[in-house]
N, C-alpha and C positions, 0 to 999 in steps of 0.2 A: 504493499500499501503504500503509494506516495504522493504526498500533499504540496501544491504550491503556496509558497509563500508572498504575497503580492505586495509586502514593502519592500523588498530588496530581492526577489527572485531567487532565493536558496529554495532547495529542494528537501522538503520536511519528510521523513521517511519513519515508518514505526519499527522500532525492535522490541524485543521482549527481555525482560529480566528476571532469570530465575535466582531465587533466596528462599532459604529455610523453609522448602516446600510449597513456597507460591511461585506462581507465574504470571508476573505484572505486564503491560504494553506500555511504550513510551514513545511519544513522539519527538525526536530529535531531528537536529538537521545534518546534513551529512558532513557537511565542516566543523562539527563541533568536535570539540577535545574531548579525551578520556575522563580528563578532571573533571569538564562542566557535568556529565554523565554522572559521575562516584556524587558529585552535591545534589543532584536530582533525586538519587539513590537512598542519599541520606536524609534527605527533607520528607521522601514520601515513606519510608518506614520507620520514621524517627528513629534512628539510628545513632547511639551517643559515642562519638569518637573522641579521643583524646591524645596528648602528647606531652609529657614532663621529661624530666631527667632520668627518671629510672625505664620508662618505656614509652610505647603507644600504641594505640589502637588504632586501625586503620579498615579501609576497602580495598579488593582487589576483586578486579574484574578480569574472569579468563574467557578468553573466544578461541575456539579450535585448537585447544589445549596450552596456549600461550597466556601470560601473564601480560596485560597492556600495559604500557608508560602513561603516565598521565599526560606528555606533552604529545600524544600521539593523537593526530584525528582520527575519525571513524572510516572514512574512504580508504586513507592510506594502508589500513592493514586489511582491508577488502571486505568490510563491513556493508552489508546492503541491506535494504528491504525486510523485514522479518527474519532476520538473524536472533538468534538466542547468545544471550551473555550471562556467563554464571557469576552470580556475586557472593564473597565470602566476607564474612569478618575476620582478621587478624589481630593477634596481640604480640607485640615484639618486645623482647625484653632488650635495652639500650645496655650497652658493657658498662660494669662499676668502675673500669679504669682502663686505657691507654699506656700501653707501654712501648714509645719506639727505640728499635732497635739500632744500634750506632753500627753495627756489623753489617747487619742486612739492607736497612736503610726503609726498613718496613715498621709498620704502627701495628702491634699486636692488640687486640680487645682482649681482657680480662672479663670473662662472662661469669662473673659469680654473685652472690648474693650482697647487699648492703653490708652485711654484718662485716664484709672483710674490712671494713675501714677499722674497725673495732680490734683487728688483730696485730699482729708485728710483722714489723720487714722482713723476717726470718720466715713466717707463714707465706708470705706475698712472693718472695722468692723461689721458695718451693714449687710453686705455681707456674712462675716464668718459666725454670729449666723443664719441667714438663712437657712444656709447650714449646719451647724453642730449641731443646738439646743440648745446650750450654753449661756446663758443670756450674754449681754457686761460688766455686774459687776463682773464676775467671771475671768476673763481671761484680759490676753494683750498679745500685738504682739510684736516681739523682732528680732531685725534686724539678720543677718545670725553670726554677731558680738557678740550678746547678749547684743545691748543697746535696752533699752526699747521704745517704740515709743508711744508718746502721742498723743491724740485724735485731739489736734490743730493745730498738724504740718502737713503738707503734705506729702505724701511717696516720691517727689523729694528731702524734706530735708534731707531727712537720703539716698540718693545715693541710691534708688531702681531701678533698670534695670528688663527690661522683663525677664522674666526665673528668678528670684530671689526668692528663697525660706525662706520666714519667718518662724518665730515659735512663736506657741501659748503656753503660761505658764498661770497655774492656781495658785489657790492660795496656800501655803505651808500646807500641811497635808490635802487637798482636792482631790487629785488625785483618790484614791481609791473612796471616797464617789460620785463623779462625772461620773467615770465608774460605779459602781451599780446603778446609775440614768439611765445612758443610758442602759444599757441593762436589766431596770426594777424589780432588785431586790431588794425585799422590805424589805428581813431579813438584807441584807448588809449594807443597805441605814441607817437602825436603829443603825447598829453596829458602824457607823463610824459619826455619828453626834455630835455634838461640845457639851460640857459640861456648855459653856457661853450660859448664857441667851439669850443676843442681836444675838448672832452668831448663835445660835439654832434657832430661828425664823426666821431668815433670810435664812439659810439653806431648812428649810421646803417650803418655797415659792419657793427656787431655784428647789427644788425636785418637786413640784406640776407643775413649768412652764416646765421642761424637760418631764416631764412625757404626760404632754399636748400634746409637738410638736411632742413624739415619738408615743403616744396612746395607754398608759400602763393603764390598767383600775385600776389596782390591786392597784397599788403606788397611782393613781389619789384618789382612795377610802380612802386610808392611809393619805394623806397629807389633803383631805376636813375633815375628822374626827379629825384631828390635830387642827382644826380650822381656817385652812386657806383658803382664802376667793378668787376665782377665777377672781374676779376683784378687787384685789388686787395688786397694782404695787408691783414687784419683788424688787424693790429697788435697796440701794447698802451694800456693807459689811461695818457695823458697824465702822470697822477701818477709813473709808472714808468717814461717814456722815457729818463731817465739813467740806469736799471739794464739797458743792452742786453746786459751781458756775462752776466746772470747769468738772463736769460730764457730760456722753453721753447721748444724748437726750433719747435712746432708752431703759435707767433704770426706764422708768416709763411704760415701756410695761407689759401687765399683762398675765397671763396663758392661758385666751381666747384668747387673742392674738395669741398666739400661735398656740394653737389648729385651729383657722381660717388660718393662713399662712401654716398649714402642712395639711388643709383638713381634721381632723379628727374630723370625722362625730357623733362616739360614747361617744368622751369626751365632743363636743359643748354640747350635750343633756343632759349628767350630769351636767355639769355646769350651764345652764338654770334651770334644775330642782333645782340645789340650790341654785340659785339667778338670779331673772330676770334682776337683775342691770344689768346684762352680757351684755345685748343685746343693752345696750347705753355706755357702756365702751368705751372711745375714748383713742386711745395711742398718742404718741407726735405729729402727723399729724393730728390728728384730726378726724382719721378714725375709725367707728365703725366696730366690726367684720363682720356684713353685706358686707360693703365697701371691708375689704380686700379679703373675700373669692369671691365677683366678682372680684377683681383685679386678684387672682391667678386663676380662674376659676375652683371651687369645686362645680359643678352644684348640689349635692345632699346637700352641706351644704346651698347653696344658697335657695332650696327650701323649707330647714328646717326651717332657718331663717326667712323668709319673712311670712310663714305662722304663727310664732308664732310673731313676728311683728303686722301683721294684726289680731291677734286676741284679743277676748276680753278677761275682766276680771269680773266674775259674782259676785255679793253679793245678799244677801236677796231680797232688793227692789229695785238694780240697777244694769246695766251692762256697766262697763268702758273701753274705747278702752286700749290696753296695754302701750301706749306710755303713755297716761295722767296717767295712774296708776305707771307707772316707775317715772315719774317727783314728782307724792304726797311721791312714798316712796324715795325718794333723799331728797325732801325737809325736811320732818320728822327724817332723818338719820343724818340730817345735822345741824337739831334744837337740837338732843339730843348730838349730839357731841359737838355743841357750847358751852352747859349748864353744860356738864360733864368736861370740860376743865376753865368754870369759877369758877365752884365749887371748883377744886383741885388746881387750880394755881391763884385763883381771879384773872381774865380776862389774866394774861402773860402766852403764850405758851412758849413751849421750844422745840429748835430746835439743831440739829447735835449734837455734843458730850459733854459730863459732864466731871469737873473735875476728874483726875486719868483714865480716858477711853484711850486707845491706839489709837492714831492718823498718818495717813500716809498722807505725801504731797509731791506730785509729786518732783521727784529731789531734796529732802531734807532728807528724811528719808531711811533708809535701807529697800530694794526692800524685800518684803513676797510673789512675785510671782513669784517664781523660781520652782513650780512644785515640790518641794520636796515630799517624799513620805510621808503615814500615821505615820510610824513606825520612819522613819530619823528626824520627826519634833518634836518629843519627847513624843508620843502618845505611851502607851503600850494596850496591850490588856486589858481590862477592865474586860471581862468574866472570864479571867482564870490567879490564881495566880502562876507565876514560883518560885519553889522552888526549891533552891540548896543544895545539901545533905553533910555537911561537912565530912571532911578529916576523915581518918581511926585513924590518929594520934591522932587529937584532942578528936575523941570520946573516945577512950580508954584512954588515960591519963585526961581528966573531969569525975566524973561520971556521972553529969550533963550534959542533951542534950543540944548542940548549937542551938536555935532558930534562923532561919535566917528571917524570917517574921520582917516587920517593927513595930515599937512599936505602930504604931497606930490601929495594927490589934487585934481584941478583942479576948479575950480568948488564949492569947498567952499561958499560962501554962499549957493548957490542950495540945496543938500541939505539941507532942513528937514525934520524927523518932524512931520506931522499925525495927529491922533487922531480917529477917527469921532466924532462927537456922539451924546450920548445919544439912542435911541430908544423912542418909547412901545411899547404891548402889539400894537398890529395891525402896528407895523415889525417888534416880535419874532416874532409867530407866522410873517410871509411868510418871514422868513431862515431861521427852523427850519422851514419846509417847503423852502425853498431848498435847505438843509443836507442834509434827508432825500434830494432828488432826486439830489442829488451824491453820497450815498453808495451809490444803490443804482447808477448808474452806474459808481462803481468797484467795486462788488462782482459787477456783470456784466462787465468787463473782466479782473477776476481769475479767475472762472471761467473765460474764454474761452483767458485763460493757462495754467490747470490743464489743460484738454483738449489744449493744444498742447504740454504737457512729454512728451519720449519715453521711457517707459520702459525702464532697461535688460535687463529678462528679455524683451519681448515678442515681440523676433525671433526668441527660442527657441522660442516659444509652438506648435507645431503646429495648425494648425486645421481643422476636419472641412469636407468640398466641402459649398458650398452648396444646401441643398434647396428645391424648388421646393414640395411638398408644403404644403397650408396646414394645418398640424396646431394645432391649439389647446392650448396651454398651461395647466392648471389651477393657478390662485392659490394663494398660501400663506396659512394662517390661522395666528394666533399661539395659542396654547395659552390664555392668560389677556389679561385688558386690560393687565396690566401690563407685558408681555414686552415690547414696547417700549421700555420705561423699562431693563428686564435688559439689552436689545443694546445700548443707548448705552453704558452701566454697562460692559456686557462689552468693548465695542471700545475704548473709552478705558483699561481696565487692562492689557490688549493689547498694545497700543501703547505703553503707558508702560513693560511690562518686557521685551518682545521686541524693541521697536527697528523695528517694522515695523504697517503696518496691516494690519486681515483682508484688505484687498484687496490689496495690496503681498505679503503672508503668501502669499496664495493665486497670485497670476503667479507667484511664487517656486517652488512646490510643481508649479506646471504646466511651469516652462522643467526643472526636476531630472525631471519624470517623462517629458519628452520625448526625453530619453536613453535610454530604453527604446527603440530604433527597431524592432526585430521584433515589441512588440506592436501591436496595432490601436489608433484613437485612442480609442475610448470604454475600454479596459482602462488606456491610459495614464491617463485622466481620473479612473478610479477611483484609481490609484496615489496621484495626486495630492489627491482627495479623503481617502485612507487619514493620507498625510503630515499635510495639514493639519489633520487632528481629531488628530493623535498630536501636532502641536505645541502645540495648545491644552491637550490635556489633561495633559500635562508642567507646565504651569504651574497647572494646575488641583489636581493632586497636590502640586505644593509649597505649595499656600495662598498664591499669587500671584493667583490669577484667582479671584472670589466671582459671577460671572454662570453662569447656566445654559449648559451645554455643547450641550443640543438645540436652542437658540436660534440660536448661534453657527454651529450643523451646516446648520440651514437656510439661513443665508445664503452660507456659502461651497461 
């Protein structure tokens, strides 16, 4: 049913809204936005909506299996007369807090009850570790003003309110190392390792913990080969070893606990094969890996650990249950460590820092957790030596070449700089041809890399079945000879103001249209075409796009 509005000439169509068992007709304009339709539904059904700091109660319209955005027009998404839209009332809880991660540059919402604000910073850091996978000993939390938050204080002591964004900072010079661990890049992890012995051992334990949490097999194997034990606690940075009384309880967590919390079955198998002591390794709360996977409902991990715990260890003349075997092995290891300490230190055990070590005390020493980059913290590229050429005036004035290398470098006498002799015109032309060939090779390699880049929207875009009928598609012709120039200028202007290329915009529109699952593929394609055209026309009406819209429509 289509009605004609005499005032402005707009077509009014009748649609139907299904809401909580009722089925009501509404007369709306085809150019009406989804937001206006929601207001009509709210007034008709007297639906109470609200929005505050803790959450919001809002309406959602569904059509053809897709949720409609408020800014869309009804005609843009193919809604015609007699279409049926489903309406739902949804309630959404807003995050209590936000945590900005200085390593990943992401803002992480903390979805907990408001009672979290009455808890300590230590409790919040436990939640953050479960979300981001970083051990509690590698980062600290700061207020929006940059004040470091200590574990013993409550969040209200720092005037933390609902919706506050806290900052997660890591050790200076560790940002690239931790990012490489989170991405599972073993070579980069090796590059950013420290040269200090105690710090190096601590970094390897951190790398194994993150690899276990994220499920990186290659990085896990490398850390295990370095001698890191999966049932060994990550501990704290050597700079904080003296402050053991003020440390977080989760510093005693081991990589096996991180793998159990994340449900990484392959990592759990690798750890148990490395040492069966992992089965009885307990965290600060006294929980074993089996208890942890039960708590987090990782069914496959539960079945695997149960089968291991109830297995037996066979010897030539006896079979011992796994629990008894683990107890015997733990007793032997304790006896060996006791005898080793007794022989080395004559019965006196050494704890904490030694004379000459750097020590950090909360509130007294200069903070070293400000997330400074590896280069800014004073580290250079250990794999490459940057050489600076001397000036021409110094080179010609002195017969001896100037050596920019430091004195500690070996064979400095043999390292002299040689300049290429002057070449004639023919040699110069050959060099120029050689450079052009190299430039062509570089361009071809770059194009190959661009083809390998995976677009984030591609998996969401459905494709029609492959047709074997040999249809001949007509070629496109431009209206004027200058249309090609208009297209190029339009593309550059569109990319500048929208942040996406026309191709990326088309892929995005296809991904959005693919949410209308009840529509056929060609209908989804039509919706994507309208959305792409609308996004360009919006820029045109604002005066930001000066190109011809028809030419862009041909390409999209």
